[in-house]
C-alpha positions in Angstrom: 0.0 0.0 0.0 2.9 2.4 0.8 4.4 1.7 -2.6 1.1 2.6 -4.3 0.9 5.8 -2.3 4.5 6.7 -3.1 4.2 5.8 -6.8 3.5 9.3 -8.2 6.5 10.7 -6.2 8.8 7.8 -7.3 7.7 8.3 -10.9 8.4 12.1 -10.7 11.8 11.5 -9.2 12.7 9.0 -11.9 11.7 11.4 -14.6 13.9 14.2 -13.0 16.9 11.9 -12.5 16.5 10.5 -16.0 16.5 14.0 -17.5 19.6 15.0 -15.5 21.5 11.8 -16.5 20.5 12.3 -20.2 21.7 15.9 -20.1 25.0 14.9 -18.5 25.6 12.2 -21.0 24.8 14.4 -24.0 26.7 17.6 -22.8 29.3 16.4 -20.3 30.3 18.1 -17.1 29.9 21.8 -16.3 32.8 24.1 -17.2 31.2 27.4 -16.1 27.9 28.3 -14.5 26.3 31.5 -15.9 25.1 33.9 -13.2 22.1 35.5 -14.8 19.6 38.0 -13.4 16.3 36.2 -12.6 12.9 37.2 -13.8 13.9 40.0 -16.2 11.9 40.9 -19.3 14.0 38.3 -21.2 12.7 35.4 -19.2 9.3 36.5 -18.0 7.9 33.3 -19.7 9.5 31.3 -16.9 7.6 33.3 -14.3 4.4 32.9 -16.2 4.8 29.2 -16.5 5.4 28.9 -12.7 2.2 30.9 -12.1 0.2 28.9 -14.5 1.3 25.5 -13.0 0.7 26.8 -9.5 -2.8 27.9 -10.4 -3.6 24.7 -12.2 -2.1 22.6 -9.4 -4.3 24.5 -6.9 -7.4 24.0 -9.0 -6.7 20.3 -9.5 -5.9 19.7 -5.9 -9.1 21.5 -4.9 -11.1 19.4 -7.3 -9.6 16.2 -5.9 -10.4 17.2 -2.4 -14.0 18.0 -3.3 -14.6 14.9 -5.5 -13.2 12.3 -3.1 -15.0 12.0 0.2 -12.5 12.4 3.1 -14.0 9.6 5.1 -13.8 7.0 2.3 -11.5 4.4 3.8 -11.3 2.3 0.7 -9.3 4.9 -1.2 -5.7 3.8 -1.6 -4.6 7.3 -2.6 -6.2 9.8 -0.4 -7.0 13.3 -1.5 -4.1 14.8 0.4 -1.8 12.6 -1.7 -2.8 14.5 -4.7 -2.2 17.8 -3.0 1.3 16.7 -2.1 1.9 15.4 -5.6 0.9 18.7 -7.2 3.1 20.5 -4.7 6.1 18.3 -5.5 5.5 18.8 -9.2 5.4 22.6 -8.7 8.6 22.5 -6.8 10.3 20.4 -9.6 9.2 23.0 -12.2 10.4 25.9 -10.0 13.7 24.1 -9.4 14.2 23.6 -13.2 13.3 27.2 -14.0 15.6 28.6 -11.3 18.5 26.4 -12.6 21.3 28.6 -13.8 22.5 28.1 -17.4 25.8 26.4 -17.8 28.6 26.2 -20.4 29.5 22.5 -20.6 32.1 20.4 -22.3 30.0 19.6 -25.3 27.4 22.4 -25.3 25.2 24.8 -23.4 22.4 23.9 -21.0 19.6 26.1 -19.6 16.1 25.7 -18.3 14.8 25.8 -21.8 16.9 23.0 -23.2 20.4 22.0 -24.2 22.4 22.5 -27.4 25.6 21.1 -28.7 28.5 23.5 -29.7 27.9 22.5 -33.3 24.4 24.0 -33.1 25.6 27.4 -31.7 25.7 29.7 -34.7 26.9 32.9 -33.0 26.6 35.1 -29.9 26.5 38.8 -29.3 26.4 41.2 -26.4 24.3 44.2 -25.8 25.5 45.7 -22.6 24.9 42.9 -20.1 22.5 40.9 -22.3 23.9 37.9 -24.0 22.1 36.6 -27.1 23.1 33.2 -28.4 21.8 32.2 -31.8 21.2 28.5 -32.2 20.5 26.6 -35.4 19.1 23.0 -35.0 18.1 21.5 -38.3 16.0 24.2 -40.0 14.9 25.8 -36.8 16.6 29.0 -35.6 16.2 30.3 -32.1 17.8 32.6 -29.7 18.6 32.2 -26.1 18.7 35.5 -24.2 20.3 35.9 -20.7 20.9 39.0 -18.7 24.3 38.4 -17.2 25.6 39.9 -14.0 28.3 42.4 -15.0 31.0 40.8 -12.9 30.8 37.5 -14.8 30.5 39.0 -18.3 34.3 38.7 -19.1 34.6 35.1 -18.0 31.6 34.0 -20.0 32.7 35.9 -23.1 36.2 34.3 -23.0 34.7 30.8 -22.5 32.1 31.3 -25.4 34.8 32.7 -27.7 37.0 29.7 -27.0 34.3 27.1 -27.5 32.7 28.7 -30.5 36.1 29.1 -32.1 36.8 25.4 -31.6 33.6 24.6 -33.4 34.5 26.9 -36.3 38.0 25.4 -36.6 36.5 21.9 -36.7 34.0 22.8 -39.5 36.8 24.4 -41.5 38.9 21.2 -41.3 36.0 19.1 -42.5 35.6 21.2 -45.7 
């Protein structure tokens, strides 16, 4: 019975651990963590996603509490189990969104995804705002981070070194 009650949490934990393992295997270890400014106009979508998931979790938990009678002893998963599950899910999403981007051995990772160095087309600075242009197949996208001014020089050097390696490799292939 305890395993049945803990199943949603175990399943959520396995998904998170699987994602972390896959990302590590694809991109390697972290070379440099990017210290960015949280909740700026460049990443307001993260805040909106957290608010949306929090509101839907609240409504779903409230629905579960109303639809299942609290005194029903035959329920394996009680209504409070669903409340805790939605809370754990919300914490997992908040943790992922608060994760700092990182420059890794084989690419870049952020809360929005991860990209290999071969997929990084270019990057540019506008004051303390870093824009990384990414090309994956036919899709072009930009990753925009507002960087703390004290870390700008380190990140710029690391990006120049890694993007330069990629450019040198592509020249050798041609």
